[in-house]
C-alpha positions as a Markdown table, in Angstrom:
| # | Residue | x | y | z |
|---|---|---|---|---|
| 1 | Met | -68.4 | -66.8 | -12.8 |
| 2 | His | -69.2 | -70.5 | -13.2 |
| 3 | Asp | -67.0 | -73.0 | -15.1 |
| 4 | Tyr | -69.2 | -75.2 | -17.2 |
| 5 | Gln | -66.4 | -77.5 | -18.4 |
| 6 | Arg | -67.4 | -81.1 | -17.7 |
| 7 | Pro | -65.5 | -82.8 | -15.0 |
| 8 | Pro | -62.9 | -85.4 | -16.2 |
| 9 | Thr | -64.9 | -88.3 | -14.7 |
| 10 | Leu | -68.6 | -88.9 | -14.0 |
| 11 | Tyr | -70.0 | -91.6 | -11.8 |
| 12 | Arg | -73.5 | -93.1 | -11.9 |
| 13 | Tyr | -74.5 | -95.2 | -8.9 |
| 14 | Gly | -77.2 | -97.8 | -9.5 |
| 15 | Val | -78.3 | -101.4 | -9.8 |
| 16 | Arg | -75.7 | -103.5 | -11.7 |
| 17 | Glu | -78.3 | -104.8 | -14.1 |
| 18 | Asp | -79.3 | -101.3 | -15.3 |
| 19 | Leu | -75.7 | -100.1 | -15.4 |
| 20 | Glu | -74.7 | -103.1 | -17.5 |
| 21 | Leu | -77.2 | -102.0 | -20.1 |
| 22 | Ala | -75.8 | -98.4 | -19.8 |
| 23 | Leu | -72.3 | -99.8 | -20.5 |
| 24 | Ser | -73.1 | -102.2 | -23.3 |
| 25 | Gln | -75.9 | -100.2 | -25.1 |
| 26 | Gly | -75.6 | -96.7 | -23.7 |
| 27 | Gln | -79.1 | -97.1 | -22.3 |
| 28 | Phe | -80.3 | -94.4 | -19.9 |
| 29 | Ile | -83.7 | -93.2 | -18.7 |
| 30 | Leu | -84.4 | -89.5 | -18.6 |
| 31 | Arg | -86.6 | -88.7 | -15.6 |
| 32 | Pro | -88.9 | -85.7 | -15.1 |
| 33 | Ala | -87.8 | -83.1 | -12.5 |
| 34 | Ser | -88.4 | -79.3 | -12.3 |
| 35 | Asn | -90.3 | -79.2 | -15.7 |
| 36 | Cys | -87.3 | -80.9 | -17.4 |
| 37 | Leu | -86.2 | -84.3 | -18.2 |
| 38 | Thr | -83.0 | -85.0 | -16.3 |
| 39 | Leu | -80.1 | -87.5 | -16.1 |
| 40 | Ser | -77.8 | -87.2 | -13.1 |
| 41 | Phe | -74.3 | -88.3 | -12.3 |
| 42 | Ser | -72.0 | -87.6 | -9.4 |
| 43 | Gln | -68.6 | -85.9 | -9.8 |
| 44 | Ala | -67.3 | -88.1 | -6.9 |
| 45 | Trp | -66.3 | -91.6 | -6.1 |
| 46 | Asp | -67.8 | -91.9 | -2.7 |
| 47 | Pro | -68.6 | -95.3 | -1.0 |
| 48 | Thr | -71.4 | -93.6 | 1.0 |
| 49 | Leu | -73.2 | -92.8 | -2.2 |
| 50 | Phe | -73.8 | -96.6 | -2.8 |
| 51 | Glu | -76.0 | -96.5 | 0.3 |
| 52 | Leu | -77.7 | -93.2 | -0.6 |
| 53 | Phe | -78.7 | -94.5 | -4.0 |
| 54 | Ser | -79.3 | -98.1 | -2.9 |
| 55 | Ala | -76.7 | -99.1 | -5.5 |
| 56 | Asp | -74.6 | -102.2 | -5.9 |
| 57 | Ala | -72.5 | -100.9 | -8.8 |
| 58 | Cys | -71.1 | -97.7 | -10.3 |
| 59 | Leu | -70.7 | -96.8 | -13.9 |
| 60 | Ile | -67.6 | -94.7 | -14.3 |
| 61 | Ile | -67.3 | -92.5 | -17.5 |
| 62 | His | -63.7 | -91.5 | -18.3 |
| 63 | Asn | -64.3 | -89.5 | -21.4 |
| 64 | Thr | -67.0 | -87.1 | -20.3 |
| 65 | Glu | -66.8 | -84.8 | -23.4 |
| 66 | Glu | -67.4 | -87.6 | -25.8 |
| 67 | Phe | -70.1 | -89.0 | -23.5 |
| 68 | Gly | -71.9 | -85.7 | -23.1 |
| 69 | Glu | -71.9 | -85.0 | -26.8 |
| 70 | Arg | -73.4 | -88.5 | -27.5 |
| 71 | Ile | -76.0 | -88.0 | -24.9 |
| 72 | His | -77.1 | -84.6 | -26.3 |
| 73 | Arg | -77.2 | -86.0 | -29.9 |
| 74 | Ala | -79.3 | -89.0 | -28.9 |
| 75 | Val | -81.8 | -86.8 | -27.1 |
| 76 | Gln | -81.9 | -84.4 | -30.0 |
| 77 | Arg | -82.8 | -87.3 | -32.3 |
| 78 | Thr | -85.4 | -88.6 | -29.8 |
| 79 | Leu | -86.9 | -85.3 | -28.7 |
| 80 | Pro | -86.1 | -82.8 | -31.5 |
| 81 | Ser | -88.1 | -80.0 | -30.0 |
| 82 | Trp | -86.3 | -80.0 | -26.7 |
| 83 | Ala | -83.3 | -78.0 | -25.6 |
| 84 | Gly | -80.5 | -79.5 | -23.6 |
| 85 | Ile | -77.8 | -78.3 | -21.2 |
| 86 | Asp | -75.5 | -79.9 | -18.7 |
| 87 | Gly | -73.8 | -78.5 | -15.6 |
| 88 | Ala | -73.0 | -78.8 | -12.0 |
| 89 | Val | -75.9 | -78.8 | -9.5 |
| 90 | Glu | -75.6 | -76.0 | -6.9 |
| 91 | Tyr | -76.6 | -76.6 | -3.3 |
| 92 | Gly | -78.3 | -74.1 | -1.0 |
| 93 | Thr | -78.4 | -71.3 | -3.6 |
| 94 | Arg | -80.4 | -70.8 | -6.8 |
| 95 | Ala | -78.3 | -72.1 | -9.6 |
| 96 | Ala | -77.5 | -69.9 | -12.6 |
| 97 | Leu | -78.8 | -72.8 | -14.8 |
| 98 | Gly | -82.2 | -72.7 | -13.0 |
| 99 | Gln | -84.4 | -74.7 | -10.7 |
| 100 | Ala | -83.4 | -78.1 | -12.3 |
| 101 | Phe | -79.8 | -77.4 | -11.1 |
| 102 | Thr | -80.7 | -76.2 | -7.6 |
| 103 | Lys | -80.8 | -78.6 | -4.6 |
| 104 | Thr | -80.7 | -78.3 | -0.9 |
| 105 | Val | -77.6 | -78.1 | 1.2 |
| 106 | Ala | -78.6 | -81.5 | 2.7 |
| 107 | Glu | -78.1 | -83.1 | -0.8 |
| 108 | Ala | -74.6 | -81.6 | -1.3 |
| 109 | Gln | -72.8 | -84.9 | -0.7 |
| 110 | Glu | -74.2 | -86.1 | -4.1 |
| 111 | Gln | -71.9 | -83.6 | -5.9 |
| 112 | Glu | -74.1 | -83.9 | -9.0 |
| 113 | Trp | -73.4 | -83.2 | -12.6 |
| 114 | Gln | -76.7 | -83.1 | -14.4 |
| 115 | Phe | -78.0 | -83.2 | -18.0 |
| 116 | Ala | -81.3 | -81.6 | -18.4 |
| 117 | Trp | -83.7 | -80.9 | -21.3 |
| 118 | Arg | -86.6 | -78.6 | -21.5 |
| 119 | Ala | -89.5 | -78.7 | -23.9 |
| 120 | Met | -89.6 | -75.8 | -26.3 |
| 121 | Gln | -93.4 | -76.2 | -26.5 |
| 122 | Ala | -95.5 | -76.2 | -23.3 |
| 123 | Gln | -97.8 | -79.0 | -24.3 |
| 124 | Leu | -95.1 | -81.7 | -24.5 |
| 125 | Ser | -95.6 | -84.2 | -21.7 |
| 126 | Leu | -93.0 | -85.0 | -19.0 |
| 127 | Asn | -92.8 | -88.7 | -19.0 |
| 128 | Pro | -89.6 | -90.8 | -18.5 |
| 129 | Val | -87.8 | -91.3 | -21.8 |
| 130 | Leu | -85.5 | -94.1 | -22.7 |
| 131 | Ile | -82.4 | -93.2 | -24.9 |
| 132 | Lys | -79.6 | -95.3 | -26.2 |
| 133 | Ile | -76.3 | -93.9 | -27.3 |
| 134 | Gly | -74.4 | -97.1 | -28.1 |
| 135 | Asn | -71.7 | -99.0 | -26.4 |
| 136 | Leu | -69.5 | -97.1 | -23.9 |
| 137 | Glu | -66.9 | -99.7 | -23.2 |
| 138 | Asn | -64.1 | -97.7 | -25.0 |
| 139 | Tyr | -64.2 | -95.1 | -22.1 |
| 140 | Ala | -66.4 | -96.4 | -19.3 |
| 141 | Glu | -66.3 | -99.2 | -16.8 |
| 142 | Leu | -68.4 | -100.8 | -14.1 |
| 143 | Arg | -67.1 | -101.1 | -10.5 |
| 144 | Ser | -68.6 | -102.5 | -7.4 |
| 145 | Lys | -68.6 | -100.7 | -4.0 |
| 146 | Asp | -65.6 | -102.6 | -2.6 |
| 147 | Thr | -63.3 | -101.7 | -5.5 |
| 148 | Tyr | -60.5 | -99.5 | -4.4 |
| 149 | Leu | -59.9 | -96.4 | -6.6 |
| 150 | Ala | -56.4 | -95.0 | -6.5 |
């Protein structure tokens, strides 16, 4: 049995400039993968992930329930005929949530939590989609790689 409760904290490693827009405007780009549009985070603060993602900053989401609901509402407004789900990525085995949540054992260090949306009509195209959910500063922060996390 899988537990689909969101983790207490989510981490998005990336370029500071992009993450500043995420923090101030809630701006994210959904990217095509496995016939879905996806938005991935890590469940871990891990300095090695800065190198893996060529990142110079990390957006840390402290209220993942509020964040997740806002993400799903924004996508519902932007893509009304798409269905969304979020959950942990599984490594090395086929995920119960499907191919979009299945990755190789080699990718396990990412410890991903992923949001994914699938078109309810086959003809809808899979192009990157920009969404904005509004300012996140009430429950999110930006940190650089050398910031110590207790």
